[in-house]
C-alpha positions as CSV (number, residue, x, y, z in Angstrom):
1,M,22.1,9.2,-10.6
2,S,22.0,5.3,-9.8
3,Q,18.7,4.4,-12.1
4,H,17.4,2.1,-14.8
5,D,16.2,2.8,-18.5
6,F,13.0,0.5,-19.0
7,T,12.7,1.9,-22.6
8,T,15.2,-0.7,-23.8
9,G,16.2,-4.2,-22.8
10,K,14.5,-7.4,-22.2
11,V,10.9,-6.8,-20.4
12,T,10.8,-10.2,-18.5
13,K,14.1,-9.8,-17.1
14,Q,13.6,-6.4,-16.1
15,I,10.1,-7.1,-14.2
16,W,12.1,-9.8,-12.3
17,L,14.8,-8.0,-11.2
18,F,12.7,-4.7,-10.6
19,S,9.9,-6.2,-8.7
20,L,11.9,-8.5,-6.3
21,P,13.4,-5.7,-4.4
22,I,10.0,-4.1,-4.0
23,M,8.7,-7.4,-2.5
24,L,11.3,-7.7,0.0
25,T,10.8,-4.2,0.7
26,N,7.0,-4.9,1.1
27,L,7.7,-7.8,3.4
28,L,9.7,-5.6,5.7
29,Q,6.9,-3.4,6.1
30,V,4.6,-5.7,7.0
31,S,7.2,-7.0,9.5
32,F,7.1,-3.6,11.1
33,Q,3.9,-3.4,12.0
34,F,4.0,-7.1,13.1
35,I,7.0,-6.6,15.5
36,D,5.3,-3.6,16.7
37,S,2.1,-5.7,17.5
38,L,4.0,-8.1,19.2
39,W,5.9,-5.8,21.7
40,V,2.6,-4.2,22.6
41,G,0.6,-7.0,23.2
42,N,3.3,-9.0,25.1
43,L,5.0,-6.0,27.3
44,I,1.9,-4.1,27.9
45,G,-1.3,-6.2,27.2
46,A,-4.3,-6.9,25.0
47,N,-6.0,-3.4,25.9
48,A,-3.0,-1.5,24.6
49,L,-2.6,-3.7,21.6
50,G,-6.5,-3.0,21.2
51,A,-5.9,0.7,21.2
52,V,-2.8,0.5,18.7
53,A,-5.2,-1.5,16.2
54,I,-7.7,1.3,16.4
55,S,-5.3,4.0,16.1
56,G,-3.8,2.2,13.2
57,T,-7.1,2.4,11.1
58,V,-6.5,6.2,11.5
59,I,-2.9,6.3,10.3
60,F,-4.1,3.8,7.4
61,T,-6.6,6.3,6.2
62,V,-3.7,9.2,6.3
63,L,-1.3,6.8,4.6
64,S,-3.8,6.4,2.0
65,F,-3.6,9.9,0.8
66,I,0.1,9.5,1.3
67,I,0.1,6.7,-1.1
68,G,-2.1,8.6,-3.5
69,L,0.4,11.4,-4.0
70,N,2.9,8.9,-4.3
71,N,1.3,7.2,-7.0
72,A,1.0,10.5,-8.6
73,A,4.8,11.0,-8.1
74,L,5.5,7.6,-9.5
75,T,3.4,8.1,-12.7
76,I,4.7,11.7,-13.7
77,L,8.2,11.4,-12.5
78,S,8.6,8.0,-14.5
79,Q,7.1,9.6,-17.5
80,Q,9.8,12.6,-17.3
81,K,12.4,9.9,-16.9
82,G,11.2,8.2,-19.9
83,K,11.0,11.4,-21.9
84,G,14.8,12.2,-20.8
85,N,13.3,15.6,-19.5
86,D,15.9,16.1,-16.5
87,D,14.7,19.5,-16.2
88,G,11.2,18.5,-15.9
89,L,11.8,15.8,-13.6
90,K,13.9,18.1,-11.2
91,S,10.6,20.8,-11.4
92,Y,8.3,18.2,-10.6
93,L,10.5,16.7,-7.7
94,N,10.6,20.3,-6.0
95,T,6.7,20.7,-6.5
96,F,6.3,17.2,-4.7
97,V,8.6,18.2,-2.0
98,V,7.1,21.4,-1.3
99,I,2.9,19.9,-1.2
100,Q,4.2,16.9,0.9
101,T,5.9,19.0,3.3
102,L,2.9,21.7,3.6
103,L,0.3,18.6,3.7
104,S,2.3,16.6,6.4
105,L,2.7,19.6,8.5
106,L,-1.3,20.4,8.1
107,L,-2.1,16.7,8.9
108,G,-0.1,16.6,11.7
109,V,-1.5,19.7,13.4
110,I,-5.1,18.7,12.9
111,G,-4.4,15.0,13.6
112,F,-3.0,16.0,17.2
113,V,-5.4,18.6,18.3
114,F,-8.8,16.3,16.9
115,A,-7.5,12.9,17.7
116,K,-9.7,12.1,20.8
117,D,-12.5,13.5,18.6
118,I,-11.7,10.8,15.6
119,L,-11.3,8.0,18.1
120,T,-14.6,9.1,19.3
121,L,-16.3,8.7,16.3
122,L,-14.7,5.4,15.8
123,S,-16.7,4.2,18.8
124,T,-13.1,3.5,20.5
125,P,-14.2,1.6,23.9
126,S,-13.6,4.0,27.0
127,S,-11.0,1.6,28.4
128,M,-8.8,2.4,25.5
129,I,-9.5,5.7,24.6
130,D,-7.0,7.4,26.6
131,D,-4.1,5.2,25.6
132,A,-5.4,5.3,21.9
133,T,-5.3,9.0,21.7
134,L,-1.8,9.3,23.0
135,Y,-0.6,6.8,20.6
136,L,-2.3,8.4,17.8
137,Q,-1.3,12.1,19.1
138,I,2.3,11.2,19.0
139,N,2.1,9.5,15.7
140,F,0.6,12.5,14.2
141,I,3.8,14.5,15.8
142,G,6.1,12.4,13.4
143,I,3.6,12.1,10.4
144,F,6.2,14.2,8.2
145,F,8.8,11.4,8.9
146,L,6.3,9.0,7.3
147,F,5.6,11.3,4.4
148,G,9.3,11.4,3.9
149,Y,10.4,8.1,3.9
150,N,7.7,6.9,1.7
151,F,8.5,9.6,-1.0
152,I,11.8,8.8,-1.1
153,S,11.3,5.4,-2.1
154,T,8.7,6.3,-4.6
155,V,11.0,8.8,-6.3
156,L,13.8,6.0,-6.5
157,R,11.4,3.6,-8.1
158,S,9.9,6.1,-10.5
159,I,13.5,6.2,-12.2
160,G,14.3,2.5,-11.9
161,N,16.0,1.9,-8.8
162,S,13.9,-0.2,-6.7
163,K,16.8,-1.9,-4.5
164,T,18.1,1.4,-2.5
165,P,14.8,1.6,-0.7
166,I,15.2,-1.5,1.0
167,I,18.0,0.0,3.1
168,Y,15.9,2.6,4.3
169,V,13.2,0.3,5.3
170,M,15.5,-2.2,7.1
171,I,16.8,0.7,9.2
172,A,13.1,1.6,10.1
173,V,12.4,-1.8,11.0
174,G,15.5,-2.8,12.9
175,L,15.4,0.3,15.1
176,N,11.7,-0.2,15.6
177,A,12.4,-3.6,16.7
178,L,15.1,-2.5,19.3
179,L,13.9,0.9,20.5
180,D,10.1,-0.7,21.2
181,P,11.3,-2.9,24.5
182,L,13.8,-0.1,25.3
183,F,11.4,2.5,25.2
184,I,8.2,0.5,26.5
185,S,9.7,-1.5,29.2
186,I,13.3,-0.3,30.2
187,M,12.4,3.4,30.2
188,D,8.8,2.6,31.1
189,L,6.7,4.6,28.8
190,G,4.1,2.3,28.1
191,I,2.2,2.7,24.8
192,A,3.8,6.1,24.3
193,G,6.9,4.4,24.1
194,A,5.8,2.1,21.3
195,A,4.6,5.4,19.5
196,Y,7.9,7.3,20.2
197,A,9.7,3.9,18.9
198,T,7.9,4.2,15.5
199,I,8.7,8.2,14.7
200,V,12.1,7.6,16.0
201,S,13.0,4.8,13.8
202,Q,10.9,6.5,10.8
203,G,12.7,9.7,11.2
204,I,16.2,8.3,11.3
205,A,15.5,6.2,8.4
206,F,14.2,9.3,6.7
207,L,16.9,11.5,7.6
208,Y,19.4,8.7,6.4
209,G,17.6,8.4,3.2
210,V,17.7,12.2,2.5
211,Y,21.8,12.2,3.3
212,D,22.2,9.2,1.0
213,T,20.0,10.3,-2.0
214,L,22.3,13.5,-2.0
215,N,25.8,12.2,-1.0
216,R,25.4,9.6,-4.0
217,K,23.5,11.9,-6.3
218,L,20.8,9.2,-6.5
219,V,17.8,11.9,-7.2
220,P,18.3,15.5,-8.5
221,F,16.6,17.0,-5.4
222,T,17.4,20.9,-5.0
223,V,16.6,23.4,-2.3
224,P,12.8,23.8,-2.4
225,T,11.4,27.0,-4.3
226,R,8.0,28.3,-5.0
227,P,6.5,25.6,-7.4
228,D,4.6,26.2,-10.8
229,M,1.0,26.3,-10.1
230,R,0.8,24.2,-13.3
231,E,2.5,21.4,-11.6
232,I,0.6,21.5,-8.5
233,L,-2.6,21.2,-10.3
234,T,-1.4,18.3,-12.3
235,I,-0.2,16.7,-9.0
236,L,-3.6,17.3,-7.2
237,K,-5.6,16.3,-10.4
238,L,-3.7,13.0,-10.1
239,G,-2.9,12.6,-6.3
240,I,-6.8,13.0,-5.1
241,P,-8.3,10.6,-6.9
242,S,-5.6,8.2,-6.2
243,G,-5.9,9.1,-2.7
244,L,-9.7,7.9,-2.9
245,Q,-8.9,4.9,-4.4
246,M,-7.1,3.7,-1.3
247,M,-10.1,5.3,0.9
248,V,-12.5,3.0,-1.1
249,I,-10.4,-0.2,-0.7
250,S,-10.4,0.8,3.1
251,A,-13.9,1.4,3.3
252,G,-14.8,-1.8,1.2
253,V,-12.9,-3.7,3.5
254,M,-14.6,-2.4,6.4
255,A,-17.9,-3.4,5.0
256,I,-17.1,-6.9,4.3
257,M,-16.0,-7.3,8.1
258,S,-19.2,-6.0,8.9
259,V,-20.9,-9.2,6.9
260,V,-18.2,-11.4,8.9
261,N,-19.0,-10.0,12.3
262,S,-22.8,-11.1,12.0
263,F,-21.4,-14.8,12.2
264,G,-20.2,-14.5,15.6
265,A,-16.6,-14.7,17.3
266,D,-15.5,-18.0,15.7
267,V,-15.8,-16.9,12.1
268,V,-14.5,-13.1,12.9
269,A,-11.3,-14.8,14.7
270,G,-10.8,-17.2,11.6
271,F,-11.3,-14.7,8.7
272,G,-8.7,-12.4,10.9
273,A,-6.2,-15.1,10.8
274,A,-6.6,-15.7,7.2
275,Q,-6.6,-11.9,6.2
276,R,-3.0,-11.7,7.9
277,L,-2.0,-14.6,5.8
278,D,-3.6,-12.8,2.6
279,S,-1.4,-9.7,3.0
280,L,1.5,-11.9,2.7
281,I,-0.1,-13.9,0.0
282,M,-0.5,-10.9,-1.9
283,L,2.8,-9.4,-1.9
284,P,4.1,-10.4,-5.2
285,A,1.2,-8.9,-7.1
286,M,1.4,-5.6,-5.3
287,A,5.0,-5.4,-6.0
288,L,4.5,-6.3,-9.4
289,G,1.6,-3.8,-9.6
290,T,4.1,-1.1,-8.3
291,A,6.8,-2.4,-10.7
292,V,4.6,-2.3,-13.9
293,N,3.6,1.3,-12.9
294,S,7.0,2.6,-13.0
295,M,8.1,0.5,-16.2
296,A,4.9,1.6,-18.1
297,G,5.2,5.0,-17.1
298,Q,8.7,5.4,-18.5
299,N,7.7,3.7,-21.9
300,I,4.6,6.1,-21.9
301,G,6.8,9.1,-21.8
302,A,9.1,7.7,-24.4
303,D,5.9,6.8,-26.5
304,K,6.8,3.4,-26.9
305,W,3.5,1.9,-26.7
306,G,4.3,-1.8,-27.9
307,R,6.8,-2.0,-24.7
308,V,3.8,-0.8,-22.4
309,H,1.6,-3.6,-23.8
310,Q,4.5,-6.2,-23.4
311,I,4.9,-5.1,-19.8
312,A,1.2,-5.7,-19.2
313,T,1.3,-9.2,-20.6
314,Y,4.2,-10.3,-19.1
315,G,3.1,-8.6,-16.0
316,V,-0.1,-10.7,-15.6
317,I,1.7,-14.0,-16.7
318,I,4.3,-13.7,-13.9
319,N,1.7,-12.6,-11.4
320,F,-0.5,-15.6,-12.4
321,L,2.4,-18.1,-12.1
322,M,3.9,-16.9,-8.7
323,I,0.2,-16.4,-7.1
324,L,-1.1,-19.8,-8.2
325,S,2.2,-21.2,-6.9
326,I,1.7,-19.9,-3.5
327,S,-1.9,-20.7,-3.5
328,T,-1.3,-24.1,-4.2
329,F,1.2,-24.4,-1.2
330,I,-1.2,-22.6,0.7
331,Y,-4.1,-25.0,-0.2
332,F,-2.3,-28.0,1.3
333,L,-1.2,-26.2,4.7
334,A,-4.3,-24.1,5.3
335,K,-4.7,-25.1,8.7
336,P,-1.4,-25.3,10.1
337,A,-0.8,-21.8,8.7
338,I,-4.1,-20.4,10.3
339,N,-3.1,-22.5,13.5
340,L,0.1,-20.1,13.8
341,F,-2.4,-17.1,14.9
342,I,-5.3,-19.0,16.5
343,E,-6.0,-22.4,18.4
344,E,-9.5,-22.4,19.0
345,E,-11.2,-25.4,17.2
346,G,-14.0,-23.6,15.6
347,A,-12.1,-20.3,14.5
348,L,-9.6,-22.8,13.2
349,Q,-11.7,-24.9,11.2
350,F,-13.7,-21.7,9.6
351,G,-10.1,-20.1,8.9
352,A,-8.6,-23.0,7.3
353,K,-11.6,-24.1,5.3
354,Y,-12.0,-20.1,3.8
355,L,-8.3,-19.8,3.1
356,A,-8.3,-23.4,1.1
357,F,-11.3,-22.2,-0.9
358,I,-10.1,-18.7,-1.7
359,A,-6.2,-19.3,-2.4
360,F,-7.1,-20.4,-6.1
361,F,-8.9,-17.0,-6.8
362,Y,-5.9,-14.7,-5.5
363,P,-4.2,-15.1,-9.0
364,F,-7.5,-13.2,-10.6
365,L,-7.1,-10.6,-7.8
366,G,-3.5,-10.1,-8.9
367,I,-4.6,-9.4,-12.4
368,N,-6.3,-6.3,-11.3
369,F,-3.1,-4.8,-9.4
370,I,-1.2,-5.4,-12.8
371,L,-3.6,-4.1,-15.0
372,N,-4.7,-1.0,-13.0
373,G,-0.7,-0.3,-12.4
374,V,-0.4,-0.2,-16.2
375,V,-3.6,2.2,-16.6
376,R,-2.5,4.2,-13.5
377,A,0.9,4.8,-15.4
378,S,-0.8,7.0,-18.0
379,G,-2.5,9.1,-15.3
380,A,-5.8,7.4,-15.5
381,M,-6.4,7.7,-11.5
382,F,-10.2,8.6,-12.2
383,Q,-10.7,5.6,-14.2
384,V,-8.8,3.4,-11.5
385,L,-10.9,4.8,-8.9
386,V,-14.0,3.8,-10.8
387,L,-12.6,0.5,-11.5
388,N,-11.9,0.1,-7.6
389,I,-15.5,1.2,-6.6
390,I,-17.0,-1.5,-9.0
391,S,-14.6,-4.3,-7.6
392,F,-15.3,-3.3,-4.0
393,W,-19.0,-1.9,-4.0
394,I,-20.7,-3.4,-6.5
395,L,-19.0,-6.8,-7.0
396,R,-16.9,-7.6,-3.5
397,Y,-19.5,-6.4,-0.7
398,P,-22.9,-7.1,-2.6
399,L,-21.7,-10.7,-3.5
400,T,-20.2,-11.6,0.1
401,Y,-23.5,-10.4,1.6
402,F,-25.8,-12.3,-0.8
403,C,-23.7,-15.6,-0.7
404,S,-23.4,-15.7,3.0
405,W,-27.1,-14.8,3.4
406,L,-27.8,-17.6,1.0
407,L,-25.0,-20.2,2.4
408,G,-24.1,-19.2,5.6
409,E,-20.7,-18.5,6.6
410,N,-19.3,-20.6,3.7
411,G,-20.7,-18.2,1.2
412,I,-18.0,-15.4,2.6
413,A,-15.3,-17.2,0.4
414,I,-17.7,-18.2,-2.3
415,G,-18.9,-14.5,-2.9
416,M,-15.2,-13.2,-2.4
417,G,-14.0,-15.5,-4.9
418,I,-16.4,-14.9,-7.4
419,S,-16.2,-11.0,-7.1
420,F,-12.0,-11.4,-7.7
421,M,-13.0,-13.2,-11.0
422,V,-15.5,-10.9,-12.4
423,S,-13.5,-7.8,-11.5
424,S,-10.5,-9.1,-13.1
425,V,-12.8,-9.4,-16.2
426,I,-13.6,-5.9,-16.2
427,A,-10.4,-4.7,-15.5
428,F,-9.1,-6.8,-18.6
429,G,-12.0,-5.2,-20.6
430,Y,-11.0,-1.8,-19.8
431,Y,-7.7,-2.6,-20.4
432,K,-8.3,-3.5,-24.0
433,L,-11.3,-1.3,-24.5
434,G,-11.0,1.8,-22.6
435,K,-9.3,5.1,-23.6
436,W,-6.8,5.0,-21.0
437,D,-4.0,5.3,-23.4
438,E,-5.1,8.5,-24.7
439,K,-4.5,10.1,-21.6
440,E,-2.0,13.1,-21.4
441,V,-0.4,13.9,-18.1
442,L,2.3,16.2,-19.4
443,Q,1.5,18.8,-21.7
444,K,3.5,18.9,-24.9
445,N,5.7,22.1,-23.7
446,E,6.8,20.1,-20.6
447,T,8.7,17.4,-22.8
């Protein structure tokens, strides 16, 4: 199997070499949504683009649980890798495959049947409801592929392989870019064509991923068998709170938007443009968070706590240097960067001012990604859930609301920036003083 052992070697070099492919993969994932929106908006129109955006919030919620289960997989499998327990690795892989298969089929049926009801609950405009329902139903038909190709990437990273997932994501992105205009315009399928392009491209990427991992023996996959109940309970114990973490984040983002919406169209448009750049600015921190999760997990499994703390320390330093460099660049180019998305003067001014201020607080947000990644590697998923609740619901939303009430639209950036700093201090405090390193995911007889 092509894999990397993180329990020996130079930590800084390993962080760089392991996280860079993850950054590229994440960038490709972002481009997938960007290209999809570009084709829908230009070939079908704004109404269809809105329908896709609304449906996307539902898909993101489902994806949150996928990410949650995958975080559990990353923790458990990396610890088994660190222990050198090949039988345990195979056994847990089998259990994850069975759980994800059954869960994807269940969610696919429920989502398809109740798609319109879900969109109605989200107050989808009547002009968009039919398009949004069709788009969402087709995506739920292919949700198994979304589960599958994300899971294969997670498994590979857990054993130290971050390069191969790039190939699978490139296949999905490239096919989607080609199939979107073919299905939407040439075959005249409209918004259904956009949905079919998504599931076909993800399906082919998944099937190729299965073939590639089996053919090259990258992962010890076996024919699925009945899983051990103890393993199922361990996975759910970690996966459910990890999935809830993402839902807390999603709900927190919506709460922040409610504050932004109160200031009118220009502020909403400017903030929206800034948020698109946010996703690019924070790519390195998110990739580093995934990298240190896997690296720390292997060393926790091998009981090498000195290396675990080295990974955390160097991860924070690398994050700070990288994000600070990007933030400095963004500070001087805030206005032209926002202008890539919008031209209206009021929106442009707000977006540029917001981005220039918040840019230098992003390194603090990155600290959360790194330290939470290390804590998550120990299996302390519930504790990270609590940290996210504090970050979004005790700090970010109240501070943004209060500062904007006190200072007007300028208070949005101030409240957000302060919350980034304070939450990083809390994350550091828990990392140093919490008992996350006493967490035991795998029982002694599983070693």
